[in-house]
Each structure stands twice: as C-alpha cells, then as structure tokens.
C-alpha positions as CSV (number, residue, x, y, z in Angstrom):
1,K,-4.2,-28.9,48.6
2,Q,-2.5,-30.0,45.4
3,W,-3.9,-29.5,42.0
4,Y,-3.4,-32.1,39.1
5,Q,-4.2,-32.0,35.6
6,R,-7.0,-34.2,34.7
7,R,-6.8,-36.5,31.8
8,V,-9.8,-36.9,29.6
9,A,-10.5,-39.6,27.0
10,I,-12.7,-38.6,24.2
11,T,-14.3,-41.0,21.9
12,A,-16.3,-40.3,18.9
13,G,-18.1,-41.8,15.8
14,E,-16.5,-39.4,13.6
15,P,-15.5,-36.5,15.7
16,H,-12.2,-35.5,17.5
17,P,-11.8,-35.4,21.1
18,S,-9.6,-33.1,23.3
19,L,-10.1,-31.8,26.8
20,W,-8.2,-30.1,29.5
21,I,-9.4,-29.3,32.9
22,S,-7.7,-28.5,36.2
23,Y,-8.7,-31.2,38.8
24,K,-8.3,-31.2,42.5
25,M,-7.5,-33.6,45.3
26,F,-7.5,-37.0,43.5
27,L,-6.0,-38.5,40.4
28,L,-8.3,-40.0,37.8
29,S,-8.5,-40.6,34.1
30,L,-11.0,-39.0,31.8
31,A,-11.9,-40.4,28.5
32,V,-13.6,-38.4,25.8
33,L,-15.6,-40.3,23.0
34,F,-17.1,-38.8,19.9
35,M,-19.6,-40.1,17.5
36,A,-21.1,-38.9,14.2
37,A,-24.8,-38.8,13.9
38,P,-26.5,-42.3,14.3
39,P,-29.5,-43.3,12.3
40,A,-32.2,-40.8,13.0
41,Q,-35.1,-42.1,14.9
42,P,-38.7,-40.7,14.4
43,H,-38.6,-38.3,17.4
44,T,-35.3,-37.0,16.3
45,L,-36.6,-36.6,12.7
46,A,-39.5,-34.6,14.0
47,R,-37.4,-32.4,16.2
48,N,-35.0,-31.7,13.3
49,M,-37.8,-30.8,11.0
50,S,-39.4,-28.5,13.5
51,H,-36.1,-26.8,13.8
52,L,-35.9,-26.5,9.9
53,V,-39.4,-25.0,9.9
54,E,-38.3,-22.3,12.3
55,E,-35.2,-21.5,10.2
56,I,-37.4,-21.3,7.0
57,E,-39.8,-19.0,8.8
58,E,-37.0,-16.7,10.0
59,F,-35.6,-16.5,6.3
60,R,-39.2,-15.9,4.9
61,K,-39.7,-13.0,7.3
62,K,-36.4,-11.4,6.0
63,L,-37.6,-11.9,2.4
64,V,-41.0,-10.2,3.0
65,G,-39.6,-6.6,2.8
66,M,-37.1,-7.3,0.1
67,P,-39.3,-6.6,-3.0
68,D,-40.0,-3.2,-1.7
69,D,-36.4,-2.5,-1.0
70,F,-35.4,-3.8,-4.4
71,F,-38.0,-1.5,-5.9
72,D,-35.8,1.5,-4.9
73,V,-33.0,-0.2,-7.0
74,E,-35.4,-0.4,-10.0
75,L,-36.0,3.3,-9.8
76,D,-32.3,3.9,-10.0
77,I,-32.0,1.5,-12.9
78,N,-34.9,3.2,-14.6
79,L,-33.1,6.7,-14.4
80,L,-30.1,5.0,-16.1
81,V,-32.4,3.5,-18.7
82,T,-33.8,6.9,-19.7
83,Q,-30.2,8.0,-20.3
84,T,-29.2,5.0,-22.5
85,N,-32.4,4.0,-24.2
86,D,-31.8,0.4,-23.2
87,T,-34.7,-1.1,-21.4
88,L,-33.1,-4.6,-21.1
89,I,-31.6,-4.0,-17.5
90,H,-34.7,-2.6,-16.3
91,D,-36.9,-5.5,-17.6
92,E,-34.5,-8.0,-15.9
93,A,-34.6,-6.1,-12.5
94,T,-38.5,-6.0,-12.7
95,T,-38.6,-9.8,-13.5
96,F,-36.1,-10.4,-10.6
97,R,-38.3,-8.3,-8.2
98,K,-41.5,-10.2,-9.1
99,K,-39.6,-13.6,-8.5
100,I,-38.6,-12.3,-5.0
101,A,-42.1,-11.3,-4.3
102,G,-43.3,-14.8,-4.8
103,M,-40.7,-16.5,-2.7
104,P,-42.2,-15.9,0.8
105,D,-45.5,-17.6,-0.4
106,E,-43.4,-20.5,-1.7
107,L,-41.5,-20.8,1.5
108,F,-44.7,-20.8,3.4
109,D,-46.0,-23.7,1.4
110,L,-42.7,-25.5,2.1
111,E,-43.3,-25.0,5.8
112,L,-46.7,-26.5,5.5
113,S,-45.3,-29.5,3.7
114,I,-42.7,-30.0,6.4
115,N,-45.3,-29.7,9.2
116,R,-47.4,-32.4,7.4
117,L,-44.3,-34.7,7.5
118,I,-43.9,-34.0,11.1
119,E,-47.4,-35.0,11.9
120,D,-47.0,-38.2,9.8
121,T,-43.8,-39.0,11.7
122,D,-45.4,-38.5,15.1
123,D,-48.4,-40.7,14.1
124,G,-46.1,-43.4,12.9
125,E,-43.6,-43.3,15.7
126,D,-42.7,-46.7,17.1
127,T,-42.9,-46.9,20.8
128,D,-40.6,-49.9,21.1
129,D,-37.0,-49.1,22.1
130,D,-34.7,-49.0,19.1
131,T,-31.5,-50.7,19.8
132,S,-29.5,-49.2,16.8
133,C,-26.7,-46.8,17.6
134,G,-23.8,-45.2,16.1
135,V,-20.1,-46.0,16.6
136,W,-18.1,-44.3,19.2
137,H,-14.4,-43.6,18.9
138,L,-11.9,-42.7,21.5
139,G,-10.3,-39.3,20.7
140,M,-8.6,-38.4,23.9
141,N,-7.6,-39.6,27.3
142,L,-6.2,-37.5,30.1
143,N,-4.2,-38.9,33.0
144,P,-3.0,-36.4,35.7
145,A,-0.4,-38.7,37.0
146,D,1.5,-40.0,34.0
147,G,4.3,-37.2,34.0
148,H,3.0,-35.7,30.7
149,V,1.7,-32.2,31.0
150,M,-1.4,-31.7,28.8
151,G,-1.7,-27.9,29.1
152,Y,-4.0,-25.4,27.3
153,S,-1.9,-25.3,24.2
154,T,-0.7,-28.9,24.1
155,G,-2.4,-31.4,21.6
156,W,-5.8,-29.6,21.4
157,A,-5.3,-27.8,18.1
158,D,-2.2,-29.0,16.5
159,D,-3.5,-32.2,15.0
160,S,-0.7,-34.4,16.4
161,S,-1.1,-37.8,18.0
162,I,-0.2,-38.1,21.6
163,G,0.7,-41.5,23.3
164,S,0.0,-45.1,22.0
165,D,-3.0,-47.2,21.3
166,D,-1.8,-49.8,23.9
167,K,-1.8,-47.2,26.7
168,A,-4.7,-45.2,25.6
169,L,-6.6,-45.6,28.8
170,T,-3.7,-45.4,31.2
171,M,-1.7,-42.4,29.8
172,D,-2.3,-39.1,27.9
173,Y,-3.6,-40.0,24.6
174,L,-4.8,-38.2,21.5
175,N,-5.8,-40.0,18.3
176,R,-5.4,-37.4,15.6
177,F,-7.4,-39.3,13.1
178,V,-10.4,-39.2,15.4
179,W,-9.6,-35.7,16.3
180,T,-9.8,-34.5,12.7
181,E,-13.0,-36.3,11.8
182,P,-16.6,-34.7,12.1
183,A,-18.1,-35.3,15.4
184,D,-21.8,-34.8,16.2
185,Y,-21.9,-36.2,19.7
186,I,-19.4,-36.2,22.5
187,A,-19.2,-38.5,25.5
188,I,-17.0,-37.5,28.6
189,V,-16.2,-40.5,30.6
190,R,-14.5,-40.6,34.1
191,H,-12.9,-43.9,34.8
192,Q,-10.5,-45.4,37.3
193,H,-7.9,-47.5,35.4
194,G,-10.5,-48.3,32.8
195,V,-13.5,-48.8,35.2
196,V,-16.2,-46.2,34.5
197,D,-17.8,-44.4,37.2
198,A,-19.3,-41.4,35.5
199,V,-20.4,-40.5,32.1
200,K,-22.1,-37.4,30.3
201,V,-23.1,-37.4,26.7
202,F,-23.8,-34.3,24.7
203,A,-25.0,-33.4,21.1
204,F,-23.0,-30.6,19.5
205,K,-25.1,-27.6,18.4
206,H,-23.3,-27.5,15.0
207,W,-22.9,-30.9,13.4
208,G,-20.1,-31.8,10.8
209,L,-17.3,-30.1,12.7
210,S,-14.2,-32.0,14.0
211,L,-12.7,-31.5,17.5
212,S,-9.6,-30.0,15.9
213,H,-11.7,-27.4,14.2
214,R,-13.6,-26.6,17.4
215,F,-10.4,-26.3,19.5
216,K,-8.7,-24.1,17.1
217,D,-11.5,-21.5,17.4
218,M,-9.8,-19.5,20.1
219,D,-10.4,-15.9,18.7
220,P,-12.2,-15.1,20.8
221,G,-13.1,-18.7,21.8
222,R,-15.5,-19.0,24.8
223,M,-18.1,-21.1,22.7
224,V,-21.0,-22.8,24.1
225,V,-21.0,-25.8,21.9
226,S,-24.1,-27.8,23.1
227,E,-27.7,-26.9,24.0
228,G,-30.2,-28.5,26.2
229,G,-27.7,-30.1,28.7
230,P,-26.5,-33.7,28.5
231,L,-28.5,-36.3,26.5
232,Q,-27.4,-38.9,28.9
233,E,-25.8,-38.8,32.4
234,D,-24.9,-41.8,34.6
235,V,-22.9,-41.7,37.8
236,A,-21.9,-44.9,39.8
237,E,-23.2,-45.0,43.4
238,D,-19.6,-45.3,44.7
239,A,-18.1,-42.6,42.5
240,A,-15.7,-40.6,44.8
241,N,-15.0,-36.9,45.2
242,L,-17.8,-35.7,42.9
243,G,-18.0,-32.4,44.8
244,D,-14.7,-31.5,43.3
245,D,-15.3,-32.6,39.8
246,P,-15.7,-29.7,37.3
247,I,-17.6,-31.9,34.9
248,F,-19.8,-34.0,37.1
249,S,-20.5,-31.6,40.0
250,V,-22.2,-29.0,37.9
251,G,-24.9,-28.9,35.2
252,G,-25.3,-27.0,32.0
253,D,-23.9,-27.2,28.6
254,L,-20.5,-27.7,27.3
255,A,-18.2,-24.7,26.4
256,F,-14.9,-24.9,24.7
257,N,-11.8,-22.6,24.8
258,W,-12.9,-20.5,27.8
259,G,-10.0,-18.1,27.9
260,Y,-9.9,-15.2,30.4
261,S,-7.0,-12.8,31.1
262,N,-3.7,-14.9,30.8
263,N,-5.4,-18.2,31.7
264,G,-8.2,-20.5,30.4
265,A,-9.8,-23.9,30.3
266,R,-10.3,-26.0,27.2
267,V,-13.7,-27.6,28.4
268,V,-16.1,-26.3,31.1
269,L,-19.7,-26.4,31.9
270,T,-22.0,-23.4,31.8
271,G,-23.5,-24.6,35.2
272,G,-20.1,-23.7,36.9
273,Y,-18.5,-20.4,37.5
274,L,-17.1,-19.0,34.2
275,S,-14.8,-16.1,34.6
276,P,-15.3,-13.0,32.4
277,A,-12.8,-12.5,29.6
278,D,-11.0,-9.6,31.3
279,V,-10.6,-11.1,34.7
C-alpha cells in the first residue's frame, strides 16, 4: 500500500495553522482553520469563571502556610537586628507577614463574589440560539498529490508562506500572517477539491498563542493542546476511507509535535496509538 502525505488546511480567527500527517490509500486535501475567541456566551462565561475560581482556590491553599514559613525569616531578621540595633527591617518584615496572613481570607471573598456572578449568569442565560460567531482564517492546506513535500520540518515553525492564495485549497499552502497570529480555536477540515466531507473543531487549552509558537515547541514537544475532545464534529454520509483517517477515525484531543526516536508527527489525536518517546 502506498503512503501519501496528507495536506491540511488550517483556518483561524487569529491563530496560525499547520499540520502534517501520514495518510494512507487515498489522496485528499485537508484544511486547517483558526479563530480567536468569539464573543463569550453566558454558558461560556460561567465555565470560564468556574475555572477561575478553581485556580484562585489552588493559589489560596498555597498561601495559607506562607505566613508560618515567613515567620522563620522574621526570626533570622530579628537576630540580625540585635546586632545592628536597627529595627526597621524587622518591622517591615512583620508588616509583610501580616499582609500575607490576610490574603487567603481576601481571596476566599473573591471566590464567593465570582460564584455569585456565576449564579447570576446561569439565571439570566438566554435559551435562544445565538448566531454570533468569530471569524475563521485559513492557515494551512495540505495536498498529498501536488508534488510538494510537507515534511515534519517544512513550514511548520519557520514562519514562511507556502503556495499562493489563488491555489490555497488545491495545493500545499501556509499563510504566515495567520500562522503567527494568536489562535484560540482550530478547525481541521477534510475536503475533496474544496467540497467538505468532514470537520472537527477544537478549543486550545491555552489561549493567545499562535500556531507558529505551538509548533516551535519541540523540546521535548509531545504536547496535548486541547481538552475535552472536539467542540464540534461533522462527517458526511458519503465520506470515504474513514477507517484509514488519522484524524476522523479516532477520538480524543489534539496533540502537537509528537516526536519519537528519529520520527514524528506534527498533529495527532490522543485516541489513536501514540508511540513512546524512545521507540
């Protein structure tokens, strides 16, 4: 069986796209789209605020023991003070410790305030569908049959454009301007000569990073960049050869720069087989 490079087109609303995957048995083009965060909806705000509360709580727990730890520093300072007859440093240290001691309570009050906002958001949530959305931009297209080799080291991280806009969906293509802009969402679109037959949309775990930045991170690489699986997945009834598709035949989250031994794949899904680093 012959193996082909699969072309991927990436589009974003302020991100960058790039993908490389080994593809088997049939030729196809893959488009990758990127988008910056669209206007937040009530349920999204509630989820984000809940996540914020969790982060604050983790930070508060770390602060709880700090006053006691800092008290040891105070004792050392006090020994120094007895030798210099200068109490200013010790007084400042004591004031600082007292401020730290009050921070966990203040953070807890902040958590309560955010939780009240979450409740208000949930109570006021509009049940009607919201048609507003962000803007998607094409970051990359991969075509396994155009004669251009899009390997692991080609295009993904060197911030250079590939191809032309007029052939963006028929040949290998990378838009360096999209690639270097922050991307919060990514859509991977499988298409046959521009006719879409499958799409998956993911939200990045960490917002505000460009695709260029994400694909430069190869030491050690092997990063799972989304969580919770695809936000959206659609496959046409007549989509062919799905069993051999490394994106649409498996589930899970997106992972980038999955290097192993002297090989690697730029884009994989955690639901597939992922080789250990030393294999």
